N, C-alpha and C positions, 0 to 999 in steps of 0.2 A: 200475151205470153204463151209460149209453146208448153205442151204438157211436160216436156223434159225440164223446162225452166221452173215449173211448179215443183218438180221433184227436187231440183237443186235448192230452191228457196226453202223447202221444207227441211232438207238436210242442214241448211245453214242455221235453222232454228234449234237444231240439236237432235233431230230424228236420224236414226241409222238406216232403217229400211222403209221404203215408200213404194206404193203401187197405185196407179190410177187405171181403172178398168171401166170399159164402156158397158152400160146397162143393157144396151140393145142386143149385143152379141157376145159379151164376156171377153172381148178382145182387150189385151193389155195395151193401153195407150202409151204408158211410160212407166218405168220402174227404176229403182236405185241400182239394181243389178239384174242379170238374167235369171238369177235364182229367186228374186223377190217378186214372185208372181203367184197367182192362185194355183194350187197343186192339190193332188190327192195323196193321202197318207193314212197310216193306221195309228190309232190311239188305243193301245192294247189290242183287243179283238175288234174294235169298232172302226169301220172304214170312214174316213173324213174326206169330204169333197168340198174344198174351199169355195167353189162356185155356188154350191148349195148353201153354204154359210151366208154368202152375199144375198142369195134369193130369199132365205128365210125371213119371217116377219120379225124385224128387230124390236118391235114394240111388245112382242109376246113376253109377258113377265115370267112365264114358265121357262123361258130360255135363259139359262144363267151362265152360259159360256159362249164365247166367240172364238172360232178357230181360224187362224191365218198365219202365214209365214211359218208353217209347220209346227205351230204351237197352239195350245189350248189356254185361253185367257179367261179369267172370271170377269163377268160384266159387273162393273161397279155402279155405273149410272147410264141413263138414257136421256137424250135431249131431243125434243121436237122443236127445232129452232124456228123462230119467226122469219128468219132470213130465207128459209126454204129448203132446209136439209134436216136429216135425222142423224144424230150422233150417238156413238157408243164410246164409253170410257171403260177400258179394260186393263187388268193387270194380272201378272203372275210372277211371284218372286220379285226379282229386280228388273223385270221388264214391264213396260206399259205399251198398250196398243190402243190407238185412237182410230175409229172408223167413221166415215161419213157417207151417207147415202143421199145423193143429189138427184135431180130430175133425170140426168143423162149419164152420170158416172158414179162409181164408188171410189172413195179415196181412203186408203188405209196407210197408217204410219206407225212405226214402232220405234221406241227409244228405251234407254236404260233409266232406271230410277237411281239418281245419284244420292249419296249421303248428304245430310243437311250441311255438313261443314266442308263439302267439296268446293274447290274453286269455281267461280262462275264460268271460267274458260273451259271446264270439263264438259264434255257432251252429256246430254240428258237433262232430266228435270227432277225437281224435288218430289214429284209424285204425278200420278195419272191426271188429277184435276188441273194441275199447272200445265201439263202438256196439252190438254184439251183447250185451255184458255189461250195458249200461245198459237196453236194452229188455227183456231177459229178467228182470233183477232187479226192474225197476219196473213192468212191464206183463204180460209173457207168463206168468211163473210163476203169477201170480194167476188169469189166464184159464184156464190149464190146470187149476189146482186147482178151479176152478169148473165143470169138465167141458165147456168150450167145444170 
């Protein structure tokens, strides 16, 4: 599968923004749109460099936020998966962000948190943990098995 096909498959799960970035050189390999890439922006007076967010130690428990897609998300959970990647589960308001750090890529996806009574056909997920379960089961485990 091409990187763009992984973007499409992730969007079909219910994610709205997706980016796949090479760890070797920070090159965007594929994204859901030209705007859905690592950028620099200001959070109040603080300069945010999303490439630095990718480079930071995701296992550092003092790090309680992850910034990507121009937003600051609260880190809810961290997972060091046996399959060979490290995952972050993040949320802010009605948005969820799921980030994966593999051997050769970073894979970041964002979706909306939908109301409990929303139709199944509505895009999004019941919450960040459900979004993480869906992306790992349907996309990430296979990538990790492939040695990405």
